[in-house]
ROLOZA-14845 format. One record per residue: residue number from 1; residue in one letter; x, y negated, z negated of N, C-alpha, C in turn. Coordinates in Angstrom, 2 decimals, always signed. Layout:
BEGIN
[NUM "A" [X Y Z] [X Y Z] [X Y Z]] ...
//
This chain:
BEGIN
[1 "M" [-20.11 -8.43 -14.38] [-18.86 -8.79 -15.02] [-17.91 -7.60 -14.90]] [2 "K" [-16.71 -7.90 -14.49] [-15.73 -6.84 -14.32] [-15.26 -6.34 -15.68]] [3 "K" [-14.73 -5.13 -15.66] [-14.26 -4.52 -16.90] [-13.11 -5.29 -17.52]] [4 "R" [-12.25 -5.86 -16.69] [-11.12 -6.62 -17.21] [-11.56 -7.90 -17.91]] [5 "N" [-12.62 -8.53 -17.38] [-13.13 -9.73 -18.03] [-13.75 -9.40 -19.38]] [6 "R" [-14.42 -8.29 -19.44] [-15.03 -7.87 -20.71] [-13.94 -7.58 -21.75]] [7 "L" [-12.85 -6.95 -21.30] [-11.73 -6.67 -22.19] [-11.06 -7.98 -22.65]] [8 "A" [-10.88 -8.91 -21.72] [-10.28 -10.20 -22.08] [-11.16 -10.96 -23.06]] [9 "L" [-12.47 -10.89 -22.88] [-13.40 -11.54 -23.80] [-13.33 -10.91 -25.18]] [10 "L" [-13.27 -9.59 -25.23] [-13.16 -8.88 -26.50] [-11.86 -9.22 -27.23]] [11 "I" [-10.76 -9.25 -26.51] [-9.48 -9.57 -27.13] [-9.47 -11.01 -27.65]] [12 "S" [-10.05 -11.93 -26.91] [-10.10 -13.33 -27.35] [-10.90 -13.46 -28.64]] [13 "V" [-12.00 -12.76 -28.72] [-12.82 -12.82 -29.94] [-12.10 -12.17 -31.11]] [14 "I" [-11.40 -11.07 -30.86] [-10.65 -10.42 -31.93] [-9.56 -11.34 -32.46]] [15 "V" [-8.85 -12.01 -31.56] [-7.80 -12.93 -31.99] [-8.40 -14.10 -32.74]] [16 "L" [-9.53 -14.61 -32.26] [-10.15 -15.78 -32.87] [-10.75 -15.47 -34.23]] [17 "V" [-11.34 -14.30 -34.40] [-12.04 -13.97 -35.64] [-11.30 -12.93 -36.46]] [18 "G" [-10.77 -11.91 -35.80] [-10.19 -10.77 -36.51] [-8.89 -11.08 -37.23]] [19 "F" [-8.00 -11.81 -36.59] [-6.73 -12.13 -37.23] [-6.89 -12.98 -38.48]] [20 "P" [-7.71 -14.04 -38.46] [-7.90 -14.78 -39.71] [-8.51 -13.93 -40.83]] [21 "I" [-9.41 -13.01 -40.47] [-9.99 -12.13 -41.49] [-8.91 -11.21 -42.06]] [22 "L" [-8.06 -10.68 -41.19] [-6.96 -9.83 -41.64] [-6.05 -10.60 -42.61]] [23 "F" [-5.67 -11.81 -42.23] [-4.80 -12.59 -43.10] [-5.52 -13.09 -44.34]] [24 "L" [-6.84 -13.21 -44.30] [-7.60 -13.52 -45.52] [-7.44 -12.39 -46.52]] [25 "F" [-7.56 -11.15 -46.05] [-7.38 -10.01 -46.96] [-5.95 -9.92 -47.48]] [26 "V" [-4.98 -10.22 -46.63] [-3.58 -10.22 -47.07] [-3.39 -11.29 -48.14]] [27 "S" [-3.99 -12.47 -47.93] [-3.87 -13.55 -48.90] [-4.57 -13.20 -50.21]] [28 "L" [-5.72 -12.57 -50.13] [-6.41 -12.16 -51.36] [-5.60 -11.11 -52.11]] [29 "Y" [-4.97 -10.21 -51.38] [-4.19 -9.14 -52.01] [-2.93 -9.69 -52.68]] [30 "T" [-2.24 -10.59 -51.99] [-0.97 -11.10 -52.52] [-1.15 -12.32 -53.42]] [31 "G" [-2.25 -13.04 -53.26] [-2.46 -14.25 -54.04] [-1.73 -15.46 -53.45]] [32 "D" [-1.08 -15.28 -52.31] [-0.36 -16.36 -51.64] [-1.18 -16.81 -50.44]] [33 "W" [-1.79 -17.98 -50.53] [-2.71 -18.46 -49.50] [-2.00 -19.02 -48.27]] [34 "R" [-0.67 -19.10 -48.35] [+0.07 -19.59 -47.19] [-0.05 -18.64 -46.00]] [35 "Y" [-0.26 -17.36 -46.26] [-0.45 -16.41 -45.15] [-1.65 -16.83 -44.30]] [36 "L" [-2.74 -17.16 -44.97] [-3.95 -17.56 -44.26] [-3.76 -18.91 -43.58]] [37 "M" [-3.18 -19.86 -44.29] [-3.02 -21.21 -43.74] [-2.10 -21.23 -42.52]] [38 "W" [-1.05 -20.42 -42.53] [-0.13 -20.39 -41.40] [-0.64 -19.53 -40.26]] [39 "S" [-1.65 -18.70 -40.47] [-2.18 -17.88 -39.39] [-3.34 -18.55 -38.68]] [40 "L" [-4.00 -19.51 -39.30] [-5.17 -20.14 -38.68] [-4.85 -20.92 -37.40]] [41 "P" [-3.88 -21.84 -37.40] [-3.64 -22.60 -36.16] [-3.25 -21.73 -34.96]] [42 "P" [-2.31 -20.78 -35.09] [-2.00 -19.95 -33.91] [-3.18 -19.09 -33.45]] [43 "S" [-3.96 -18.58 -34.41] [-5.11 -17.76 -34.04] [-6.15 -18.59 -33.30]] [44 "C" [-6.40 -19.79 -33.79] [-7.38 -20.66 -33.13] [-6.90 -21.07 -31.74]] [45 "L" [-5.64 -21.46 -31.63] [-5.12 -21.87 -30.33] [-5.16 -20.73 -29.32]] [46 "A" [-4.69 -19.57 -29.71] [-4.66 -18.43 -28.79] [-6.08 -17.95 -28.48]] [47 "G" [-6.92 -17.88 -29.49] [-8.29 -17.40 -29.29] [-9.10 -18.32 -28.41]] [48 "F" [-9.06 -19.63 -28.69] [-9.83 -20.57 -27.88] [-9.30 -20.66 -26.45]] [49 "T" [-7.98 -20.61 -26.29] [-7.41 -20.65 -24.94] [-7.86 -19.44 -24.13]] [50 "G" [-7.75 -18.27 -24.71] [-8.19 -17.06 -24.02] [-9.68 -17.08 -23.74]] [51 "L" [-10.46 -17.57 -24.69] [-11.91 -17.64 -24.52] [-12.29 -18.60 -23.40]] [52 "I" [-11.65 -19.75 -23.33] [-11.95 -20.73 -22.29] [-11.61 -20.17 -20.92]] [53 "F" [-10.42 -19.58 -20.77] [-10.04 -19.02 -19.48] [-10.94 -17.86 -19.08]] [54 "T" [-11.31 -17.03 -20.01] [-12.16 -15.88 -19.70] [-13.56 -16.34 -19.28]] [55 "I" [-14.13 -17.27 -20.01] [-15.46 -17.77 -19.66] [-15.43 -18.48 -18.32]] [56 "H" [-14.36 -19.23 -18.06] [-14.21 -19.89 -16.76] [-14.15 -18.86 -15.62]] [57 "T" [-13.41 -17.79 -15.82] [-13.30 -16.74 -14.81] [-14.64 -16.04 -14.59]] [58 "I" [-15.37 -15.77 -15.66] [-16.67 -15.12 -15.54] [-17.64 -16.01 -14.77]] [59 "K" [-17.64 -17.31 -15.08] [-18.53 -18.23 -14.36] [-18.15 -18.32 -12.89]] [60 "K" [-16.84 -18.32 -12.60] [-16.39 -18.38 -11.21] [-16.83 -17.14 -10.44]] [61 "E" [-16.72 -15.96 -11.07] [-17.15 -14.73 -10.41] [-18.66 -14.71 -10.17]] [62 "K" [-19.42 -15.22 -11.13] [-20.86 -15.26 -10.95] [-21.26 -16.19 -9.82]] [63 "S" [-20.55 -17.32 -9.69] [-20.89 -18.25 -8.62] [-20.48 -17.69 -7.26]] [64 "L" [-19.44 -16.88 -7.19] [-19.04 -16.26 -5.93] [-19.99 -15.16 -5.51]] [65 "M" [-20.63 -14.50 -6.48] [-21.55 -13.41 -6.17] [-22.89 -13.93 -5.65]] [66 "E" [-23.23 -15.14 -5.99] [-24.54 -15.68 -5.57] [-24.54 -16.18 -4.19]] 
//
């Protein structure tokens, strides 16, 4: 796996998991749960899209190497 694919995979996971956790803490601190609710859809869309493209690219590279 190339270094760029590993970086793309890491960023996708951070967006998918890290951003909602960050906004969970912001929501707990402020007591306003709208921060978390409004951050979930964009985080999921961006994270899953990046994850799908990255996994597709990794699989394509593995099939070309064989």
